[in-house]
DRENPADREN-675787 format. One line per 8 residues: number of its first residue (from 0); for each residue z, y, x of N, C-alpha, C, CB. Coordinates in Angstrom, 2 decimals, always signed. Glycine has a CB too. Layout:
N
NUM	Z/Y/X/Z/Y/X/Z/Y/X/Z/Y/X; ...
END
This chain:
222
0	-0.26/-1.07/+0.90/-0.09/+0.15/+0.16/+0.13/+1.07/+0.89/+0.81/+0.18/-0.73; -1.02/+2.35/+0.50/-1.15/+3.55/+1.30/-0.09/+4.19/+1.22/-2.15/+4.37/+1.00; +0.66/+5.02/+2.17/+1.66/+6.03/+1.96/+1.08/+7.36/+1.38/+2.36/+6.30/+3.26; +1.93/+8.08/+0.97/+1.10/+9.34/+0.45/-0.03/+10.31/+1.28/+2.13/+10.27/+0.05; +1.03/+10.20/+2.79/-0.35/+10.99/+3.59/-1.56/+10.26/+4.26/+0.18/+11.82/+4.83; -1.34/+8.84/+3.94/-2.72/+7.94/+4.12/-3.47/+8.36/+3.17/-2.64/+6.37/+4.02; -2.98/+8.53/+1.83/-3.93/+8.65/+0.68/-4.43/+9.93/+0.85/-3.33/+8.45/-0.74; -3.69/+10.96/+1.27/-4.14/+12.54/+1.47/-5.57/+12.24/+2.40/-2.74/+13.69/+2.47
8	-5.18/+11.70/+3.73/-6.16/+11.34/+4.67/-7.64/+10.86/+4.02/-5.52/+10.21/+5.50; -7.44/+9.78/+3.42/-8.33/+8.84/+2.90/-9.09/+9.73/+1.90/-7.61/+7.54/+2.28; -8.55/+10.64/+1.08/-9.73/+11.53/-0.20/-9.85/+12.27/+0.77/-9.28/+12.40/-1.90; -9.24/+12.99/+1.87/-10.11/+14.11/+2.52/-11.46/+13.72/+3.03/-9.40/+14.70/+3.68; -11.20/+12.63/+3.73/-12.57/+11.95/+4.55/-13.69/+11.57/+3.48/-12.15/+10.39/+5.47; -13.22/+11.23/+2.47/-14.13/+10.74/+1.18/-14.78/+11.64/+0.67/-13.46/+10.20/+0.07; -14.08/+12.97/+0.51/-14.68/+14.13/+0.18/-15.50/+14.62/+1.13/-13.84/+15.02/-0.12; -15.20/+14.82/+1.98/-15.88/+15.38/+3.26/-17.31/+14.64/+3.38/-14.90/+15.06/+4.69
16	-17.22/+13.17/+3.35/-18.59/+12.39/+3.21/-19.19/+12.69/+2.01/-18.46/+10.87/+3.27; -18.83/+12.83/+1.07/-19.63/+13.05/-0.30/-20.45/+14.60/+0.04/-18.36/+13.16/-1.87; -19.61/+15.42/+0.41/-20.21/+16.86/+0.51/-21.42/+16.79/+1.42/-19.12/+17.97/+1.12; -21.19/+16.05/+2.59/-22.14/+16.06/+3.40/-23.58/+15.26/+3.26/-21.53/+15.73/+4.39; -23.29/+13.99/+1.84/-24.17/+13.47/+1.73/-25.07/+14.16/+0.46/-23.75/+12.22/+1.73; -24.40/+15.26/+0.16/-25.28/+16.14/-1.01/-25.80/+17.33/-0.49/-24.41/+16.61/-2.30; -25.32/+17.63/+0.86/-25.92/+18.87/+1.49/-27.16/+18.75/+2.52/-24.81/+19.54/+2.24; -27.25/+17.27/+2.98/-27.90/+16.97/+3.69/-29.64/+17.38/+3.56/-27.48/+15.82/+3.72
24	-30.09/+17.74/+4.34/-31.69/+18.23/+4.14/-32.16/+16.78/+3.67/-32.64/+18.91/+5.77; -33.56/+17.05/+3.12/-33.99/+15.72/+2.88/-35.25/+15.06/+3.66/-34.26/+15.68/+1.52; -34.97/+15.94/+4.88/-36.22/+15.43/+6.01/-36.28/+13.95/+6.28/-36.00/+16.10/+7.57; -35.07/+13.35/+6.43/-34.97/+12.10/+6.98/-35.49/+11.22/+5.79/-33.50/+11.77/+7.50; -35.58/+11.27/+4.60/-36.13/+10.71/+3.76/-37.13/+10.76/+3.32/-35.74/+10.71/+3.17; -37.98/+12.10/+3.24/-39.15/+12.21/+2.62/-40.07/+12.19/+3.69/-39.25/+13.36/+1.77; -39.66/+12.79/+5.19/-40.76/+12.62/+6.34/-41.00/+14.11/+6.60/-42.28/+11.71/+5.87; -40.16/+15.03/+5.92/-40.71/+16.53/+6.22/-40.51/+16.73/+7.50/-40.05/+17.71/+5.45
32	-41.25/+17.86/+8.04/-40.86/+18.17/+9.70/-40.31/+19.48/+9.38/-42.27/+18.24/+11.00; -40.85/+20.48/+8.48/-40.71/+21.99/+8.01/-40.88/+22.72/+9.45/-39.07/+22.38/+7.17; -41.71/+22.52/+10.08/-42.23/+23.51/+11.14/-42.80/+24.63/+10.86/-43.08/+23.04/+11.89; -41.69/+25.96/+10.91/-41.83/+27.12/+10.02/-42.89/+27.99/+11.23/-40.07/+27.96/+9.50; -42.97/+27.29/+12.64/-43.84/+28.08/+13.08/-45.49/+27.87/+13.22/-43.33/+28.29/+14.13; -45.46/+26.74/+12.42/-47.15/+26.31/+12.38/-47.59/+26.70/+10.83/-47.47/+24.35/+12.70; -48.82/+27.51/+11.29/-49.73/+27.64/+9.82/-50.92/+26.91/+10.16/-50.22/+29.31/+9.29; -51.27/+26.04/+9.09/-52.58/+25.48/+9.09/-53.56/+25.95/+7.96/-52.43/+24.03/+9.01
40	-54.80/+26.11/+8.66/-55.79/+26.76/+7.60/-56.69/+25.50/+7.56/-56.66/+28.35/+8.09; -56.71/+25.38/+6.15/-57.76/+24.21/+5.72/-59.15/+24.70/+5.20/-57.13/+23.31/+4.50; -59.86/+24.13/+6.23/-61.50/+25.09/+6.71/-62.23/+23.61/+6.02/-62.01/+25.56/+9.18; -62.68/+23.60/+4.62/-63.33/+22.76/+4.63/-64.33/+22.73/+2.94/-62.33/+21.66/+5.08; -64.85/+21.77/+2.41/-65.87/+21.98/+1.43/-65.27/+21.62/+0.00/-67.15/+21.09/+1.77; -65.56/+20.65/-1.04/-65.19/+20.69/-1.69/-64.07/+19.25/-2.01/-66.15/+21.12/-2.22; -64.49/+18.37/-1.00/-63.72/+17.42/-0.82/-62.42/+17.82/-0.14/-64.41/+16.49/-0.19; -62.01/+18.81/+0.26/-60.63/+19.02/+0.68/-60.01/+20.68/-0.16/-60.69/+19.06/+2.65
48	-60.83/+21.04/-1.11/-60.55/+22.17/-1.77/-59.52/+21.74/-2.99/-61.91/+22.85/-2.23; -58.67/+22.67/-3.58/-57.60/+22.45/-4.43/-58.82/+22.44/-5.71/-56.18/+23.73/-4.39; -58.46/+21.70/-6.72/-59.43/+21.57/-8.21/-58.80/+21.48/-9.39/-60.31/+20.34/-8.32; -59.43/+21.58/-10.61/-58.53/+21.52/-11.52/-58.13/+20.48/-11.97/-58.77/+22.06/-12.32; -57.99/+19.28/-11.17/-57.33/+18.07/-11.56/-56.25/+18.13/-10.61/-58.20/+16.74/-11.51; -55.81/+19.28/-9.78/-54.77/+19.09/-8.87/-55.03/+19.48/-7.41/-54.41/+17.74/-8.94; -54.06/+19.40/-6.68/-54.08/+20.04/-5.17/-54.96/+18.96/-4.55/-52.43/+20.22/-4.30; -55.73/+19.71/-3.60/-56.64/+18.56/-2.49/-55.28/+17.92/-1.95/-57.83/+19.42/-0.89
56	-56.23/+16.95/-0.82/-55.48/+16.00/-0.28/-54.53/+16.48/+0.83/-56.33/+15.02/+0.15; -55.26/+17.43/+1.50/-54.36/+18.08/+2.24/-53.65/+19.35/+1.79/-54.96/+18.32/+3.30; -53.41/+19.87/+0.86/-52.69/+20.66/+0.12/-51.29/+19.80/-0.22/-53.56/+21.11/-1.12; -51.43/+18.81/-0.47/-50.54/+17.78/-0.86/-49.89/+17.14/+0.37/-51.27/+16.76/-1.68; -50.41/+16.96/+1.66/-49.77/+16.22/+2.52/-48.86/+17.33/+3.36/-50.82/+15.36/+3.36; -49.52/+18.72/+3.46/-48.86/+19.98/+4.47/-47.81/+20.05/+3.22/-50.00/+21.76/+4.98; -47.85/+20.19/+1.85/-46.86/+20.82/+0.97/-45.62/+19.69/+1.48/-47.36/+20.85/-0.90; -45.80/+18.24/+1.20/-44.86/+17.20/+1.56/-44.05/+17.42/+2.86/-45.60/+15.93/+1.67
64	-44.79/+17.87/+3.93/-43.94/+17.85/+5.13/-43.59/+19.40/+5.30/-44.74/+17.17/+6.48; -43.57/+20.15/+3.95/-43.25/+21.81/+4.49/-43.47/+22.54/+5.32/-42.38/+22.14/+4.68; -45.03/+22.07/+5.62/-45.92/+23.23/+6.62/-46.94/+24.02/+5.91/-46.82/+22.50/+7.85; -46.56/+25.36/+6.28/-47.58/+26.47/+5.73/-49.08/+26.18/+5.48/-47.61/+27.59/+6.69; -49.84/+26.36/+4.76/-51.11/+26.15/+4.53/-51.81/+27.03/+4.06/-51.29/+25.29/+3.92; -53.06/+27.60/+4.59/-53.82/+28.43/+3.64/-55.23/+27.92/+3.01/-54.08/+29.67/+4.35; -55.27/+27.47/+2.08/-56.70/+26.93/+1.55/-57.75/+27.94/+1.67/-56.66/+26.49/+0.02; -58.53/+27.78/+2.59/-59.81/+28.11/+2.79/-61.31/+27.21/+2.52/-59.66/+28.41/+4.00
72	-61.02/+26.39/+1.91/-62.04/+25.27/+1.53/-62.74/+26.03/+0.51/-61.40/+23.78/+0.96; -64.07/+25.90/+0.54/-65.30/+26.45/-0.61/-66.33/+25.44/-0.83/-66.20/+27.84/-0.07; -66.40/+24.99/-2.10/-67.38/+23.85/-2.56/-68.43/+24.29/-2.29/-67.42/+23.41/-3.91; -69.43/+23.22/-1.70/-70.62/+23.52/-0.98/-70.62/+23.91/+0.44/-71.20/+24.47/-1.61; -69.82/+24.27/+0.95/-69.84/+25.24/+2.15/-70.32/+24.20/+3.51/-68.08/+26.03/+2.38; -71.21/+24.63/+3.92/-71.67/+24.01/+5.28/-71.16/+23.99/+6.54/-72.64/+24.42/+5.55; -71.10/+23.31/+7.42/-70.49/+23.35/+8.90/-71.41/+24.71/+9.47/-70.79/+21.64/+9.94; -72.70/+24.37/+9.11/-73.66/+25.58/+9.65/-73.37/+27.00/+9.42/-74.98/+25.47/+9.08
80	-72.82/+26.98/+8.23/-72.29/+28.42/+7.71/-71.14/+29.36/+8.66/-71.53/+28.10/+6.23; -70.36/+28.37/+9.30/-69.30/+28.92/+10.24/-70.12/+29.02/+11.65/-67.85/+27.86/+10.34; -70.61/+28.11/+11.76/-71.29/+27.87/+13.18/-71.94/+29.11/+13.89/-72.44/+26.81/+13.02; -72.72/+29.45/+12.62/-73.75/+30.57/+12.70/-73.24/+32.02/+12.43/-74.85/+30.28/+11.70; -72.07/+32.05/+11.93/-71.39/+33.14/+12.10/-69.96/+33.38/+12.38/-71.62/+33.66/+11.25; -69.70/+33.50/+13.55/-68.59/+33.57/+14.06/-67.38/+34.62/+13.63/-68.94/+33.67/+15.21; -68.11/+35.58/+13.10/-66.99/+36.59/+12.73/-66.34/+36.30/+11.39/-67.57/+38.06/+12.67; -67.33/+35.65/+10.67/-66.96/+35.30/+9.31/-65.57/+34.07/+9.55/-68.51/+34.60/+8.41
88	-65.78/+32.81/+10.54/-64.92/+32.03/+10.65/-63.74/+32.90/+11.21/-65.38/+30.90/+11.39; -63.92/+33.42/+12.14/-62.50/+34.34/+13.17/-61.67/+34.91/+11.52/-63.39/+36.42/+14.67; -62.26/+35.34/+10.53/-61.80/+35.95/+9.59/-61.08/+35.22/+8.64/-62.66/+36.56/+9.11; -61.24/+33.96/+8.94/-60.84/+32.66/+8.19/-59.74/+32.25/+8.72/-61.80/+31.54/+8.21; -59.33/+32.45/+9.85/-58.32/+31.65/+10.50/-57.60/+32.27/+11.28/-58.73/+30.68/+11.14; -57.67/+33.91/+10.97/-56.65/+34.68/+11.41/-55.11/+34.39/+11.09/-56.96/+35.86/+10.98; -54.29/+34.47/+12.34/-52.67/+33.74/+12.14/-52.47/+32.14/+12.16/-52.05/+34.16/+10.59; -53.89/+31.30/+12.35/-53.34/+30.13/+12.04/-53.35/+29.50/+13.48/-54.11/+29.35/+10.88
96	-52.70/+28.56/+13.39/-52.13/+27.83/+14.49/-52.93/+26.47/+14.96/-50.70/+27.48/+14.06; -53.31/+25.87/+13.62/-54.01/+24.68/+13.67/-55.11/+24.91/+12.44/-52.95/+23.35/+13.49; -56.28/+24.26/+12.56/-57.15/+24.65/+11.62/-57.79/+23.21/+11.36/-58.16/+25.87/+12.11; -57.77/+22.38/+9.84/-58.06/+21.18/+9.78/-59.51/+21.34/+9.31/-57.11/+20.38/+8.96; -60.36/+20.86/+9.72/-61.91/+21.01/+9.14/-62.38/+19.86/+8.56/-62.98/+21.35/+10.21; -62.93/+19.99/+7.57/-63.78/+18.75/+6.66/-64.91/+18.98/+6.19/-63.19/+18.30/+5.47; -65.60/+19.30/+7.09/-66.93/+19.68/+6.85/-68.17/+19.12/+7.55/-66.94/+20.91/+7.04; -69.38/+18.94/+7.03/-70.68/+18.42/+7.55/-71.60/+17.68/+6.66/-70.42/+17.58/+8.62
104	-70.94/+16.65/+5.60/-71.69/+16.00/+4.82/-72.70/+17.01/+3.59/-70.63/+15.01/+4.22; -72.47/+18.60/+3.70/-73.45/+19.30/+2.95/-74.49/+19.56/+3.88/-72.93/+20.55/+2.30; -74.07/+19.61/+5.25/-75.29/+19.92/+5.99/-76.31/+18.37/+6.24/-74.71/+20.67/+7.56; -75.81/+17.26/+6.26/-76.43/+16.28/+6.45/-77.43/+16.17/+5.12/-75.46/+15.20/+6.74; -76.93/+16.33/+3.87/-77.46/+15.97/+2.35/-78.22/+17.00/+1.88/-76.34/+15.73/+1.27; -78.01/+18.22/+2.33/-79.17/+19.71/+1.71/-79.81/+19.94/+2.79/-78.45/+21.38/+1.17; -79.56/+20.11/+4.03/-80.66/+20.40/+4.59/-81.19/+19.37/+5.67/-80.48/+21.63/+5.08; -80.81/+18.00/+5.60/-81.10/+17.05/+6.49/-80.71/+17.38/+8.06/-82.51/+16.79/+6.31
112	-79.69/+18.14/+8.24/-79.48/+18.33/+9.51/-78.87/+16.76/+9.90/-78.48/+19.70/+9.77; -79.45/+16.50/+11.32/-79.06/+15.28/+12.41/-78.00/+15.44/+12.93/-79.89/+15.05/+13.54; -77.20/+14.01/+13.47/-76.26/+14.18/+13.82/-75.64/+15.30/+15.04/-76.16/+13.13/+13.90; -76.99/+15.03/+15.86/-76.93/+16.02/+17.37/-76.89/+17.41/+17.00/-78.36/+15.89/+18.45; -77.53/+17.61/+15.69/-77.11/+19.22/+15.53/-75.71/+19.61/+15.31/-77.79/+19.84/+14.35; -75.16/+18.37/+14.43/-73.54/+18.82/+13.82/-73.04/+18.57/+15.03/-72.66/+17.89/+12.46; -73.02/+17.68/+16.13/-72.27/+17.87/+17.11/-72.04/+19.23/+17.71/-72.67/+17.11/+17.91; -73.57/+19.84/+17.93/-73.57/+21.30/+18.45/-72.97/+22.27/+17.52/-74.97/+21.78/+18.73
120	-73.09/+21.91/+16.11/-72.19/+23.15/+15.50/-70.60/+22.80/+15.53/-72.64/+23.47/+13.79; -70.16/+21.59/+15.43/-68.71/+21.54/+15.63/-68.29/+21.82/+17.37/-68.20/+19.94/+15.05; -69.32/+21.90/+17.83/-68.67/+22.56/+19.61/-68.53/+24.26/+19.39/-70.21/+22.25/+21.33; -69.65/+24.71/+18.62/-69.48/+26.07/+18.18/-68.32/+26.78/+17.62/-70.27/+26.22/+17.40; -67.76/+25.77/+16.63/-66.78/+26.19/+15.81/-65.50/+26.06/+16.54/-66.79/+25.47/+14.57; -65.31/+24.86/+17.25/-64.22/+24.63/+18.12/-64.14/+25.97/+19.14/-64.46/+23.17/+18.93; -65.32/+26.32/+19.79/-65.02/+27.58/+20.73/-64.33/+28.75/+20.22/-66.23/+28.12/+21.24; -64.95/+28.71/+18.97/-64.09/+30.03/+18.38/-62.63/+29.62/+18.02/-64.80/+30.67/+16.91
128	-62.43/+28.66/+17.64/-61.06/+28.43/+17.24/-60.23/+28.35/+18.45/-60.91/+27.19/+16.39; -60.39/+27.64/+19.65/-60.15/+27.64/+20.95/-59.63/+29.28/+21.14/-61.54/+27.10/+21.82; -60.50/+29.99/+21.21/-60.57/+31.09/+21.81/-59.54/+32.33/+20.90/-62.16/+31.36/+21.94; -59.25/+31.57/+19.80/-58.41/+32.25/+18.87/-56.74/+31.65/+19.34/-58.98/+31.82/+17.14; -56.73/+30.70/+20.31/-55.42/+30.16/+20.54/-55.37/+29.18/+19.66/-54.29/+31.06/+20.42; -55.86/+28.42/+18.66/-55.47/+27.26/+18.13/-56.09/+26.21/+18.19/-55.29/+27.36/+17.14; -55.56/+25.49/+17.44/-56.07/+24.18/+17.63/-57.01/+23.23/+16.49/-54.88/+23.52/+17.93; -58.06/+22.48/+16.70/-58.83/+22.08/+15.42/-58.70/+20.69/+15.20/-60.32/+22.41/+15.47
136	-58.26/+20.16/+14.16/-58.15/+18.71/+13.77/-59.11/+18.44/+12.84/-56.86/+18.31/+13.23; -59.98/+17.61/+13.31/-61.32/+17.24/+12.54/-61.01/+15.85/+11.97/-62.74/+17.20/+13.57; -61.90/+15.94/+10.70/-61.96/+14.68/+9.62/-63.27/+14.05/+9.65/-61.71/+15.13/+8.05; -63.03/+12.93/+9.44/-64.25/+12.05/+9.36/-64.74/+12.37/+7.88/-63.90/+10.36/+9.64; -66.42/+12.18/+7.74/-66.56/+12.45/+6.64/-66.62/+10.89/+5.85/-67.74/+13.41/+6.58; -66.34/+11.18/+4.14/-66.13/+10.38/+3.28/-67.90/+9.70/+2.84/-65.20/+11.22/+2.13; -67.31/+8.31/+1.97/-68.86/+7.89/+1.69/-69.29/+8.92/+1.07/-69.19/+6.60/+0.83; -71.02/+8.78/+1.00/-71.71/+9.52/+0.08/-72.68/+8.58/-0.54/-72.36/+10.70/+0.68
144	-72.39/+8.05/-2.21/-73.34/+7.06/-2.74/-74.21/+7.74/-3.60/-72.70/+5.92/-3.46; -74.51/+9.05/-3.67/-75.15/+9.62/-5.07/-76.72/+9.05/-4.85/-75.06/+11.60/-5.24; -77.04/+9.10/-3.89/-78.60/+8.67/-3.90/-78.74/+7.78/-2.56/-79.74/+10.12/-3.86; -79.73/+7.25/-2.71/-80.26/+6.19/-1.60/-80.79/+7.01/-0.38/-81.56/+5.19/-2.22; -79.88/+7.01/+0.49/-80.59/+8.22/+1.60/-80.24/+7.55/+2.86/-79.85/+10.02/+1.58; -80.72/+6.58/+3.33/-80.87/+5.98/+4.51/-80.72/+6.96/+5.83/-82.18/+5.33/+4.43; -80.81/+8.28/+5.92/-80.83/+8.86/+7.00/-79.52/+9.73/+6.79/-82.16/+9.53/+7.28; -78.99/+10.02/+5.48/-77.26/+10.51/+5.64/-76.53/+9.58/+5.97/-76.50/+11.01/+4.41
152	-77.00/+8.29/+5.47/-75.78/+7.17/+5.95/-75.69/+6.86/+7.30/-75.93/+5.75/+5.33; -77.24/+7.04/+8.27/-77.01/+6.74/+9.77/-76.53/+8.28/+10.27/-78.57/+6.10/+10.63; -76.47/+9.14/+9.93/-76.09/+10.49/+10.50/-74.64/+10.52/+10.49/-76.69/+11.74/+9.69; -74.29/+10.09/+9.00/-72.69/+10.04/+9.02/-72.09/+9.03/+9.73/-72.12/+9.90/+7.74; -72.41/+8.01/+9.62/-72.00/+6.76/+10.87/-71.98/+7.49/+12.20/-73.27/+5.35/+11.06; -73.06/+8.03/+12.75/-72.93/+8.83/+14.00/-71.82/+9.68/+14.02/-74.05/+9.62/+14.24; -71.99/+10.63/+13.27/-70.93/+11.52/+13.36/-69.40/+11.19/+13.22/-71.21/+12.37/+12.50; -69.33/+10.21/+12.39/-67.82/+9.59/+12.39/-67.13/+8.75/+13.54/-67.75/+8.69/+11.28
160	-68.56/+8.30/+14.08/-68.35/+7.70/+15.24/-67.79/+8.47/+16.56/-69.53/+7.16/+15.49; -68.53/+9.68/+16.46/-68.14/+10.58/+17.31/-66.80/+11.52/+17.49/-69.02/+11.20/+17.20; -66.47/+11.46/+16.00/-65.18/+12.38/+15.50/-64.28/+11.58/+16.15/-64.83/+12.59/+13.77; -64.22/+10.27/+15.89/-63.01/+8.79/+16.08/-62.79/+9.28/+17.58/-63.80/+6.64/+15.90; -63.71/+9.73/+18.41/-63.44/+9.36/+19.75/-62.53/+10.76/+20.38/-64.99/+8.99/+20.58; -62.20/+11.65/+19.41/-61.30/+12.95/+19.38/-62.05/+13.92/+20.37/-59.62/+12.65/+19.90; -63.30/+14.40/+20.42/-63.98/+14.92/+21.42/-63.16/+16.28/+21.94/-65.45/+15.17/+20.92; -62.19/+16.93/+21.03/-61.72/+18.14/+21.43/-60.38/+17.77/+21.96/-61.71/+19.18/+20.33
168	-59.71/+16.53/+21.82/-58.44/+16.47/+22.13/-57.47/+16.96/+21.50/-58.32/+16.82/+23.06; -57.59/+17.67/+20.22/-56.22/+18.17/+19.26/-55.99/+17.19/+17.89/-56.52/+19.95/+18.59; -56.76/+16.36/+18.04/-56.35/+15.19/+16.90/-57.76/+14.73/+16.01/-55.04/+15.94/+15.65; -57.53/+13.97/+15.18/-58.31/+13.38/+13.83/-57.72/+13.09/+13.11/-59.05/+12.40/+13.79; -58.14/+13.37/+11.84/-57.68/+12.23/+10.90/-58.91/+11.51/+10.19/-56.69/+12.83/+9.75; -59.09/+10.29/+10.23/-59.87/+9.40/+9.80/-60.02/+9.03/+8.44/-59.61/+8.52/+10.38; -60.35/+10.27/+7.51/-60.34/+10.25/+6.18/-61.35/+8.86/+5.68/-60.86/+11.75/+5.69; -62.62/+8.85/+6.54/-63.58/+8.03/+5.97/-62.95/+6.20/+5.87/-65.03/+8.29/+7.03
176	-62.24/+6.02/+6.81/-61.15/+4.81/+6.63/-60.32/+4.67/+5.85/-60.44/+4.61/+7.45; -59.88/+5.72/+4.82/-59.12/+5.83/+3.77/-59.88/+5.38/+2.70/-58.63/+7.07/+3.61; -61.08/+6.16/+2.64/-61.74/+6.16/+1.50/-62.86/+5.15/+1.27/-62.19/+7.36/+1.37; -63.31/+4.57/+2.19/-64.34/+3.44/+2.11/-63.93/+1.76/+2.07/-65.19/+3.66/+3.36; -65.02/+1.14/+1.67/-64.73/-0.32/+1.42/-64.62/-0.75/+2.83/-65.89/-1.17/+0.53; -63.56/-1.75/+3.22/-63.82/-2.18/+4.53/-64.73/-3.38/+4.81/-62.63/-2.43/+5.09; -65.29/-3.90/+3.66/-66.33/-4.91/+3.82/-67.73/-4.34/+3.81/-66.20/-5.91/+2.75; -67.74/-3.03/+3.17/-68.92/-2.29/+2.85/-68.88/-0.65/+3.37/-69.08/-2.41/+1.24
184	-68.85/-0.60/+4.49/-68.36/+0.81/+5.25/-68.93/+1.81/+4.69/-68.66/+0.99/+6.73; -70.53/+1.90/+3.89/-71.09/+2.74/+3.18/-71.10/+3.16/+1.99/-71.80/+2.60/+3.29; -70.02/+2.51/+1.47/-69.57/+2.44/+0.08/-68.21/+2.61/-0.51/-69.88/+1.36/-0.29; -67.63/+3.16/-1.36/-66.14/+3.45/-1.60/-65.59/+2.54/-1.92/-65.76/+4.30/-2.45; -63.81/+2.61/-1.58/-62.97/+1.39/-1.71/-63.04/+1.28/-3.17/-61.44/+1.47/-1.09; -62.68/-0.22/-3.51/-63.00/+0.01/-5.02/-61.26/-0.88/-5.48/-64.98/-0.99/-5.70; -60.36/-0.88/-4.40/-59.05/-1.27/-5.18/-58.19/-0.33/-5.83/-58.19/-1.90/-4.34; -58.49/+0.78/-6.12/-57.70/+1.94/-6.61/-58.37/+2.48/-7.88/-57.59/+3.08/-5.50
192	-59.18/+1.67/-8.66/-59.83/+1.85/-9.65/-61.12/+2.63/-9.44/-59.03/+2.36/-10.49; -61.68/+3.63/-10.54/-62.63/+4.33/-10.26/-62.68/+5.25/-8.97/-62.77/+4.93/-11.28; -63.83/+4.88/-7.56/-63.13/+5.73/-6.84/-63.65/+7.13/-6.75/-63.00/+5.19/-5.66; -64.86/+7.32/-7.29/-65.49/+8.49/-7.52/-66.54/+8.62/-8.79/-66.12/+8.76/-6.31; -66.80/+9.95/-9.13/-67.36/+9.68/-10.02/-68.97/+10.24/-10.02/-66.51/+10.06/-10.95; -68.97/+10.49/-9.02/-70.63/+11.24/-8.73/-71.26/+10.50/-7.18/-70.43/+13.46/-8.41; -70.51/+10.16/-6.65/-70.65/+9.70/-5.57/-70.41/+10.45/-4.23/-71.68/+9.29/-5.68; -69.84/+11.59/-4.35/-69.53/+12.20/-3.65/-68.05/+12.71/-3.43/-70.27/+12.83/-3.81
200	-67.70/+13.06/-4.61/-66.13/+13.44/-4.77/-65.15/+12.32/-5.02/-65.92/+14.40/-5.98; -64.05/+12.22/-4.10/-62.82/+11.15/-4.44/-62.54/+11.53/-5.68/-61.44/+11.17/-3.51; -61.92/+10.25/-6.46/-61.02/+10.44/-7.82/-59.68/+10.86/-7.37/-60.84/+9.05/-8.76; -58.64/+11.11/-8.30/-57.37/+11.27/-7.94/-56.52/+10.37/-6.95/-56.82/+11.29/-9.03; -56.85/+8.97/-7.42/-56.15/+7.97/-6.97/-56.38/+7.82/-5.32/-56.55/+6.75/-7.80; -57.72/+7.66/-5.27/-58.21/+8.10/-3.90/-57.64/+9.04/-3.02/-59.34/+8.55/-4.02; -57.32/+10.80/-3.56/-56.96/+11.82/-2.86/-55.58/+11.46/-2.50/-57.15/+13.09/-3.57; -54.94/+11.18/-3.33/-53.27/+10.66/-3.17/-53.80/+9.66/-1.85/-52.35/+9.58/-4.92
208	-54.47/+8.63/-1.94/-54.08/+7.67/-0.75/-54.39/+8.27/+0.41/-54.75/+6.33/-0.73; -55.45/+9.56/+0.41/-55.81/+10.40/+1.38/-54.84/+11.02/+1.77/-56.70/+11.18/+1.10; -53.97/+11.69/+0.92/-52.74/+12.45/+1.11/-51.57/+11.79/+2.04/-52.19/+12.69/-0.28; -51.53/+10.35/+1.52/-50.48/+9.98/+2.00/-50.52/+9.35/+3.43/-50.00/+9.22/+1.10; -51.86/+8.80/+3.76/-52.32/+8.67/+5.07/-52.21/+10.18/+5.81/-53.87/+8.06/+5.02; -52.78/+11.25/+5.55/-52.83/+12.72/+6.31/-51.22/+12.99/+6.68/-53.54/+14.14/+5.16; -50.54/+12.60/+5.32/-48.93/+13.12/+5.64/-48.19/+12.37/+6.97/-47.88/+12.72/+4.17; -48.64/+11.30/+7.06/-48.00/+10.04/+8.09/-48.96/+10.54/+9.39/-48.39/+7.99/+7.45
216	-50.32/+10.75/+9.76/-50.90/+11.46/+10.54/-50.41/+12.85/+11.39/-51.77/+11.60/+9.86; -50.39/+13.89/+10.47/-50.34/+15.01/+10.97/-49.14/+15.44/+11.83/-50.52/+15.74/+10.02; -48.04/+14.94/+11.46/-47.14/+15.24/+12.51/-47.20/+15.35/+14.35/-46.34/+14.36/+12.18; -48.15/+14.22/+14.42/-48.38/+13.83/+15.63/-49.12/+15.04/+16.37/-49.13/+12.54/+15.59; -49.73/+15.83/+15.50/-50.93/+16.98/+16.28/-50.34/+18.21/+15.79/-52.81/+16.89/+15.72; -49.33/+18.31/+15.11/-48.79/+19.89/+14.88/-47.65/+20.17/+15.73/-48.28/+20.22/+13.32
END
């Protein structure tokens, strides 16, 4: 049987433990990193933009990590639009420490740009970003099945293989590996229900899977 003094000590320690548990930050449970010195600019097309159905994958991932993000993605945007207009690019990334780029598929589809041309454009964009003291994190290009375009598939495969080498050393997010069918790399994954309605844009289940993947991978690059 506890003495009165022992009971008081036990209750005091129990109360202190309860207060600690209730007041402890959620970082350990949620994986949040809360880097207040980091600002990520999201530089993409409709694949990374926020839409009527909800936030895009990058917004979801960075929000769960409590990292400040600035959404600069524009539906229909091509990589060439920034490679050819460095002043426009600079205006989009002012104050950023990191830029996540998810661009290139519209160049392949709309203008027939080849892989080698995209490599040169990525290099131009990276040069501007690096000159601003920021780091560029590249994303691989998602499957595109709207039409039968062997030229697009071949170039997309080349571009993704190149991006996976982490050419600029700042990190990459292999979104293609999340969205594609492992047994048929040119096609969308089928295990999450309807993966796409138009052959270009992922549905919410795929977006959520991409966000989960990005949330795991991004802390190593920030």
